N, C-alpha and C positions, 0 to 999 in steps of 0.2 A: 967511593963517592959516586963513581959513574953508574954502578949497579943500582944505587938508590935513586938516581935521576931516571934511569930507564924504568924502574918500578913505578915511579910517580907518573911518568908519561904513559905508561900502559894503564894505570888507574884512570888518568884523565880521559883516555880514549874509551875505556869501558864505561865511564860515567856518561860520556857524550852519547855512546851507543844505547845506554839505558834510557836516557832522556828522549832520544829519537824514537825509540821503541813505544814510548807512551804517547807519542803525538799521533793524532789521527790523520794529519796532513803532512805529506812528504814532499821534499824537493826532488828534482830529478836525480840528483847524486844519491839521495837516501832511497829512492825508488829502485834505482839500479842495484844498490847494496842489498836491499830488502828482497828483491826478486832474484838475486845472484846472477845478474847479467851485466853486460858493459852498458855504459852510458849511451854509446852509439846505438845499441840495440833498442833501448828505450826510445831514442829519437825515431828510429825506424818504425816502432810500433805505433808511435803518436801520429807520425806523417801518414801511415797507412790506416789510421783511425781504428786500430785494433784494440787499443786499451782506452778506457776513459781518462780524461785529464781536464785540467782547468787552467785558464791563462789569468794573469793578473790584469788589472784594469787596463793598463797600457800595453799589455800583450808581451811584456818583456820576460816574465817569469812563468814557468810551467809547474803546476803542482798536481799531486795525485792524492786520492783518498785511499788509506791503507786497506779499508774493507773492500773497496772495488778491486784493488790489485789481488787481494786474496780470492775473490770471486773469479777473476780472470785466470789466475793460476790453477784453480780447482775446477774450472768449468767442465773439463772433459775427464770423466771418471771412467777408468777401465775396471770392469768387474773381475772378481776373482774367479778361479777355476771352479770353486765350490758353487759360487753364485750362478755361474753359467750352467753347471750341471742341474741345479735346482730348477732354473728356468726351463731347461730342456725337458726335464721330468714332468713339470707342470704343464707345458705345452702338449707333450705326448699324451698325458692323462686326460686333458680337456678336449683333444681332438680325436679320442677313441683309440689311440695308439697303445702299444704295450711298452712297458718300461723295463 
């Protein structure tokens, strides 16, 4: 019976995660889980105004837009070695250098 209860609890948790994944607005706990960081790190990022966030009318609650968190997480793209090589070849060719 305990195994059945554990399975039911896991299913409830998966259902809650799936419902949260479909929502465009996240709470601070959901934002931390989505980004894979601690809640305190989210607080630090908001205090430093490094990530966009929204406050409720009374200022009690903090919310985040999922799409803006994705933009923050993917803001600095590191090119692959092949891309860097292509860029170098293009620059050398346009500046009259030999490849």
